[in-house]
C-alpha positions in Angstrom: 70.2 100.6 82.0 68.1 100.4 85.1 65.2 102.7 85.6 64.7 104.7 88.9 62.4 103.1 91.4 59.1 105.0 92.2 57.3 103.3 95.3 53.7 102.7 95.1 51.3 101.9 98.3 48.5 100.2 96.6 45.3 98.3 98.1 41.7 97.9 98.1 39.5 100.6 99.5 39.6 100.5 103.4 43.0 98.8 103.8 44.6 101.6 105.5 46.7 103.2 103.0 46.2 106.8 104.5 47.5 105.8 107.8 50.6 104.1 106.2 51.3 107.4 104.3 51.2 109.6 107.3 53.7 107.4 109.3 56.0 107.6 106.4 55.9 111.4 106.5 57.1 111.3 110.1 60.2 109.8 109.1 60.9 110.3 105.6 60.8 113.6 103.4 58.0 112.4 101.1 55.4 113.9 98.9 52.1 112.0 98.1 50.7 111.6 94.5 47.3 110.4 94.9 46.1 107.4 92.7 42.7 108.0 93.0 40.0 108.9 90.3 37.5 110.2 92.8 39.5 112.3 95.2 40.5 114.2 92.0 37.1 115.9 92.3 36.3 119.1 94.1 33.5 119.1 96.9 33.5 115.4 96.9 35.3 114.8 100.3 33.5 112.6 102.7 32.3 109.7 100.0 35.9 109.7 98.6 37.6 109.6 102.2 39.6 112.5 101.0 42.7 113.3 103.3 41.5 115.8 105.9 43.1 119.3 106.0 45.2 118.4 108.8 46.5 115.3 107.0 47.3 117.5 104.0 49.2 119.9 106.1 51.1 117.0 107.6 52.3 115.9 104.1 52.2 117.6 100.8 49.4 115.9 98.5 49.2 116.2 94.7 46.1 115.3 92.5 43.5 116.2 95.0 40.7 118.7 94.1 41.9 119.2 90.5 38.7 118.8 88.5 34.9 120.0 88.9 32.7 117.1 89.1 31.3 118.1 85.6 34.9 117.7 84.1 36.7 114.5 82.8 40.0 113.2 83.9 41.5 110.4 82.0 44.1 107.7 82.7 46.3 109.6 80.1 45.8 112.9 82.0 47.1 111.2 85.2 50.1 109.2 83.4 51.4 112.8 82.1 50.5 114.6 85.4 52.4 111.9 87.5 55.6 111.8 85.4 55.7 115.7 85.8 55.0 115.7 89.5 57.7 113.0 90.1 60.2 115.1 88.5 59.1 117.9 90.3 59.2 116.6 93.8 62.7 114.8 93.0 64.0 118.2 92.0 63.2 119.6 95.4 65.0 116.8 96.9 62.0 114.9 98.3 60.8 111.2 97.7 57.6 111.0 95.4 55.1 108.1 96.9 52.3 107.0 95.0 49.3 105.9 97.0 45.7 105.0 96.1 43.4 102.3 94.9 42.7 103.1 91.1 44.2 100.3 89.4 43.6 101.5 86.0 46.1 104.4 86.8 48.6 102.1 87.9 48.2 99.9 84.9 48.8 103.0 82.6 52.1 103.8 84.6 53.1 100.0 84.2 52.1 99.6 80.6 52.7 103.1 79.1 50.7 105.1 76.9 49.5 105.2 73.1 49.9 108.2 71.2 46.4 109.0 70.8 44.6 112.5 69.8 43.9 114.9 73.0 40.3 115.4 74.0 38.1 117.5 71.7 35.8 119.4 74.0 33.3 120.4 70.8 33.1 116.8 69.6 32.6 115.7 73.4 29.8 117.9 73.8 28.2 116.6 70.5 28.5 113.0 71.6 27.2 113.8 74.9 24.2 115.6 73.5 23.8 112.5 71.1 23.9 110.1 74.3 21.4 112.2 76.2 18.9 112.2 73.5 19.5 108.4 72.5 21.1 106.8 75.5 24.3 105.2 76.2 23.3 101.6 75.0 22.5 103.2 71.4 26.2 104.8 71.6 27.7 101.3 72.3 25.9 99.8 69.6 27.0 102.7 67.3 30.6 101.8 68.5 29.9 98.3 68.0 29.3 98.9 64.3 32.5 101.1 64.0 34.8 99.3 66.2 33.4 95.6 67.4 36.9 94.5 69.2 36.5 97.9 71.6 32.8 97.7 72.0 33.0 93.9 73.1 35.4 94.8 76.0 33.1 97.9 77.3 30.0 97.5 79.2 27.1 99.6 77.5 26.8 101.9 80.4 30.8 102.7 80.3 30.0 106.4 79.0 33.5 107.6 79.5 35.1 104.9 77.6 32.5 104.8 74.9 32.7 108.5 74.4 36.4 108.4 74.2 36.5 105.5 71.6 34.0 107.0 69.4 36.0 110.4 69.8 39.2 108.6 68.5 37.4 107.2 65.5 36.0 110.6 64.5 39.4 112.3 64.9 41.6 109.8 63.3 39.4 107.8 61.0 40.6 104.5 62.6 39.2 102.3 65.4 40.9 102.5 68.9 41.7 98.6 68.4 43.6 99.4 65.3 45.6 102.3 66.7 46.5 99.8 69.6 47.6 97.1 67.3 49.6 99.6 65.0 51.4 101.1 67.9 54.0 100.5 70.8 52.9 102.3 73.9 55.2 105.0 75.2 57.1 103.3 78.2 57.5 105.2 81.4 60.9 106.2 82.5 60.4 104.6 85.9 60.3 101.3 87.5 57.2 101.2 90.0 57.6 98.8 93.0 54.3 98.2 94.7 53.8 97.6 98.2 50.4 96.1 98.5 47.9 96.1 101.4 45.9 93.1 101.0 43.4 91.3 103.4 44.0 87.6 104.4 40.3 87.9 105.7 37.8 89.2 103.0 35.2 88.9 106.0 37.1 91.3 108.0 37.3 93.8 105.0 33.7 93.6 104.3 33.0 94.5 108.0 35.4 97.5 107.9 33.9 98.8 104.6 30.5 98.6 106.0 31.5 100.5 109.2 33.5 103.1 107.2 30.5 103.6 104.9 28.1 104.2 107.9 30.7 106.6 109.4 30.6 108.5 106.2 26.8 108.7 106.3 27.3 110.2 110.1 29.7 112.7 108.9 27.0 114.0 106.1 27.7 112.0 103.3 24.0 112.1 102.1 24.1 116.1 102.5 27.3 116.2 100.4 25.6 114.3 97.5 22.4 116.5 98.0 24.6 119.4 97.4 26.0 118.1 94.1 22.5 116.9 93.1 21.0 120.5 93.8 23.6 122.0 91.4 21.3 120.7 88.4 24.2 120.2 85.8 25.3 116.9 87.1 24.0 113.3 86.3 24.8 109.6 86.7 26.5 109.1 83.3 29.5 111.5 84.5 32.5 109.5 85.9 32.2 111.8 89.3 28.7 110.6 90.0 29.4 107.2 89.3 31.9 106.8 92.1 30.6 104.1 94.6 28.3 105.5 97.0 27.5 108.7 95.1 25.5 106.9 92.6 23.7 105.0 95.1 22.7 108.0 97.1 21.9 110.0 94.0 19.3 107.3 93.2 17.7 107.9 96.5 17.7 111.6 95.8 15.9 111.1 92.5 13.3 108.9 94.8 14.3 105.6 93.1 15.0 104.0 96.4 14.8 104.4 100.0 17.9 105.8 102.0 18.3 102.4 103.7 18.4 100.6 100.4 20.9 103.2 98.9 23.1 102.7 101.9 23.0 98.9 101.3 23.7 99.1 97.7 26.4 101.5 98.4 28.1 99.2 100.9 27.6 96.2 98.1 29.2 98.5 95.4 32.3 99.3 97.6 32.8 95.5 98.4 32.3 94.8 94.6 35.2 97.5 93.9 37.5 96.0 96.8 37.2 92.6 95.1 38.2 94.0 91.7 41.1 96.0 93.4 42.4 92.8 94.9 41.9 90.7 91.9 44.0 93.1 89.8 46.5 93.4 92.6 47.0 89.6 92.7 47.7 89.5 88.9 50.8 91.5 89.3 54.0 89.5 89.4 56.1 91.8 91.5 54.9 93.3 94.5 55.4 93.3 98.3 52.6 92.0 100.2 51.6 93.2 103.6 48.4 92.1 105.3 46.4 94.9 106.0 44.9 93.4 109.1 48.4 92.8 110.7 49.6 94.7 113.7 51.2 97.9 113.1 50.9 98.0 109.3 52.3 101.6 109.0 55.5 100.5 110.7 55.7 97.6 108.4 55.3 100.0 105.5 58.0 102.2 106.8 60.5 99.4 107.0 59.9 98.0 103.4 60.1 101.4 101.9 63.3 102.1 103.6 64.7 98.8 102.4 63.5 99.7 98.8 65.2 103.0 99.0 68.5 101.5 100.3 68.3 98.9 97.3 67.5 101.4 94.7 70.2 103.9 95.8 
């Protein structure tokens, strides 16, 4: 039995996904599910290139502003929210379109989910307190003793995944790697067809990234980060503050680097993110590629979406 097809518009940062979505909304009854681990956070608008109020009014957008920067949001949360939203949108007679650049979320949709225990807030608080006292490098070493296979694939500063792995071990008594080996992941009921906006010219993408970062600075990005910094309860071990641009400007506010150095590092980090996004997309066997620097990319995306919808009906 063929699975229903859901269309995804993916691509590296600054590839022009938002413009394509707006063109689709002019011609088709779509609703957008954002595939973005940064735009989920409230009061993080400029540095995440979150759709403007006008853009949100022109097309319904989901999974924006759903978490405070202090809160976590996992790939499993995204998976469950997305399956629910797809059903809701289709029930209203609309077309769900997934759009964004968080490849881990796409991977979860494609590969499915393992049956793991839900987050335990009390345990998380205990682990976070231990990490504050001893550091995440210590927590990574602790994980290495309990689950070396998982620890070896995680960086010592990957606090979110280290915390989750230790949480699962404590709740189940089993290493995460053992649970993955024992279980087959739950498969999604949908087939996801990816339209991938990719650059033929990396240099051009690098220029666009630098220009966009400077536009963000002109729009008040530093002031946005300063507001978060002045809250007093946020820090760079949180996934929200680890978002590209935010972490680098945070280091300026703590006095570690000059603003010019922070901008330089923020642009470099964004380019590295784009490189990882492109690498993952190119590893996918089935995708429709559109050069993000071609003329009239939104029109090409519209034509492709119509073709996919025709074939899947």
